[in-house]
C-alpha positions in Angstrom: 132.4 180.3 178.4 135.6 178.8 179.8 136.3 178.3 183.4 138.8 181.2 183.8 136.4 183.8 182.4 133.5 182.5 184.4 135.7 182.6 187.6 136.8 186.2 186.7 133.1 187.2 186.2 132.1 185.7 189.5 135.0 187.4 191.3 134.1 190.7 189.7 130.5 190.3 190.8 131.4 189.6 194.4 133.8 192.5 194.5 131.4 195.1 193.1 130.2 198.0 195.1 126.8 197.4 196.6 124.7 200.6 196.6 121.3 200.7 198.3 119.2 203.5 199.4 115.9 205.3 199.3 114.0 206.2 196.1 110.5 207.4 195.3 108.1 206.8 192.5 106.1 209.9 191.6 102.9 210.3 189.7 102.6 213.6 188.0 98.8 213.3 187.2 97.8 212.6 190.8 100.0 213.9 193.6 101.1 210.4 194.5 104.5 209.7 195.8 105.6 206.3 197.0 108.9 206.0 199.0 110.7 202.7 199.0 114.0 201.3 200.3 116.3 198.8 198.5 119.6 197.2 199.0 120.1 197.4 195.2 119.2 200.8 193.9 120.2 200.1 190.3 118.1 196.9 190.3 115.1 198.9 191.5 115.6 201.5 188.8 115.9 198.8 186.1 112.6 197.2 187.4 110.9 200.5 187.2 112.1 201.2 183.7 111.0 197.8 182.6 107.5 198.4 184.1 107.3 201.7 182.2 108.5 200.1 178.9 105.9 197.3 179.2 103.2 199.5 180.7 102.8 197.2 183.6 102.2 198.8 187.0 105.1 198.1 189.4 103.0 197.8 192.5 99.3 197.2 193.2 99.0 200.3 195.5 99.8 202.4 192.4 97.3 200.8 190.1 94.6 203.4 190.1 97.0 206.2 189.4 98.8 204.1 186.8 95.5 203.5 185.0 94.6 207.2 185.1 98.0 208.7 184.2 99.7 205.9 182.2 103.3 204.8 182.4 104.5 208.1 181.1 103.0 209.9 184.1 105.4 208.2 186.5 109.0 209.0 187.3 111.7 207.3 189.4 113.9 209.5 191.7 116.8 208.4 193.8 116.5 210.2 197.2 119.6 209.0 199.0 122.2 206.3 198.4 124.4 204.4 200.8 127.2 202.0 200.1 127.5 198.6 201.9 130.6 198.5 204.0 132.9 195.5 203.6 132.3 194.6 207.3 128.5 194.7 207.1 126.4 191.6 206.8 123.5 191.6 204.4 121.1 191.9 207.4 123.0 194.9 208.8 122.9 196.7 205.4 119.2 195.9 205.0 118.5 197.3 208.5 120.5 200.5 207.6 118.6 201.0 204.4 115.3 200.6 206.2 116.3 203.0 208.9 117.1 205.5 206.2 113.7 205.0 204.7 112.0 205.6 208.1 114.0 208.9 208.4 112.8 210.0 205.0 109.2 209.0 205.7 109.2 210.9 209.0 110.8 213.9 207.3 108.0 214.0 204.6 105.3 213.6 207.2 106.4 216.7 209.0 107.9 219.0 206.3 110.0 221.9 207.7 108.3 225.4 207.5 
């Protein structure tokens, strides 16, 4: 790869839209739902798909349900996405994503009637 194409790829990477948010992993066999936050929603989805394709449980806390239901019993669902603003630092974006997770966790602890 020559220097100009490498430089163009680097610039394209740095100028990309950064999308974070809240997602959940659901187990259909057991009524398990795990909410998570990430500053890279596509990366989280890719990791989940890789776990399913290799039949390797994505997190230890899901292991019992994973063994019982298998990889095909799990699904990945994006709950809410937010885009990192140009003026935000990585830390500010991380804090915003985690605040969003807290709101979703609270909402699911006390579902509306």
